[in-house]
C-alpha positions as MATLAB code, in Angstrom:
seq = 'XXXXXXXXXXXXXXXXXXXXXXXXXXXXXXXXXXXXXXXXXXXXXXXXXXXXXXXXXXXXXXXXXXXXXXXXXXXXXXXXXXXXXXXXXX';
ca = [
     -13.808  -10.840   10.101;
     -11.731   -8.719    8.162;
      -8.076   -8.215    8.527;
      -7.995   -4.065    8.000;
     -10.434   -2.618   11.273;
     -11.076    1.088   11.018;
      -9.165    2.445   13.915;
      -5.932    0.259   12.005;
      -6.420    2.225    8.259;
      -6.854    5.445   10.707;
      -2.854    5.102   12.047;
      -1.612    4.876    8.282;
      -3.903    8.119    7.803;
      -2.039    9.500   10.725;
       1.399    8.118   10.176;
       1.146    8.880    6.410;
      -0.954   11.488    5.341;
      -1.477   14.816    6.647;
      -3.473   13.715    9.005;
      -6.098   11.211   10.519;
      -8.597   11.651    7.969;
      -6.847   12.853    5.435;
      -6.766    9.275    3.049;
      -6.197   10.726   -0.699;
      -2.709   11.490    0.080;
      -0.415    9.816   -2.151;
       1.012    8.366    0.787;
      -1.478    7.228    2.724;
      -2.720    5.750   -0.757;
       0.677    4.005   -1.056;
       0.291    2.737    2.606;
      -3.005    0.556    2.172;
      -1.792   -0.442   -0.057;
       1.557   -1.904    1.074;
      -0.241   -3.420    3.952;
      -2.992   -5.740    1.769;
       0.019   -6.197   -0.962;
       1.271   -7.852    2.623;
      -1.445   -9.972    4.194;
      -2.325  -11.127    0.489;
       1.428  -12.721   -0.341;
       1.467  -14.721    3.658;
      -2.347  -15.864    1.706;
      -0.751  -17.202   -0.626;
       2.167  -18.560    0.324;
      -0.445  -20.850    2.177;
      -2.997  -21.150   -0.824;
      -0.751  -21.452   -3.758;
      -3.644  -22.417   -6.065;
      -6.598  -19.175   -4.622;
      -6.066  -18.088   -8.745;
      -8.632  -15.149   -7.920;
      -6.181  -13.119   -4.757;
      -2.986  -14.158   -7.382;
      -5.213  -12.072   -9.927;
      -5.766   -8.935   -6.795;
      -2.845   -9.180   -5.998;
      -1.354   -8.338   -9.040;
      -3.531   -6.222   -9.590;
      -2.458   -3.975   -6.484;
       1.254   -3.952   -6.873;
       0.094   -2.477  -10.595;
      -1.748    0.508   -8.327;
       0.554    0.820   -6.052;
       3.557    1.206   -8.873;
       0.971    3.785  -10.546;
       1.222    5.490   -7.626;
       4.789    5.353   -7.045;
       5.229    6.457  -10.621;
       2.970    9.291   -9.963;
       4.829    9.641   -7.337;
       7.957    9.853   -8.356;
       7.146   12.604  -11.047;
       5.533   14.833   -9.289;
       7.977   14.949   -5.963;
      11.007   13.282   -5.184;
      11.953   13.836   -2.621;
       8.504   12.573   -1.497;
       8.677    9.131   -3.234;
      12.791    9.177   -1.602;
      11.189    9.380    1.852;
       7.749    6.420    1.516;
       9.763    4.297    0.038;
      12.912    4.089    2.114;
       9.767    4.460    5.131;
       8.238    1.170    3.692;
      11.340   -0.309    2.289;
       9.798   -1.194   -0.705;
      12.467   -2.025   -3.866;
      13.076    0.070   -6.563;
];
């Protein structure tokens, strides 16, 4: 069983993208990364010595950071909107 079903992904893309098929927008990708980061963080709280997952989490945070930096230089209003919607610190 996967932790993220296809209908859950469509829900994310519909909320943060232009429509439910908009998988490429920065906002949709940032939202997906944030969900995955939260999931991996909960896993690591239970399994402290899972270093493979820890490395994956660090890489995901870096990818999200790069997308957020790109969005802040491209369109600052979209950046501020997604940060406030997801409750990210910056």
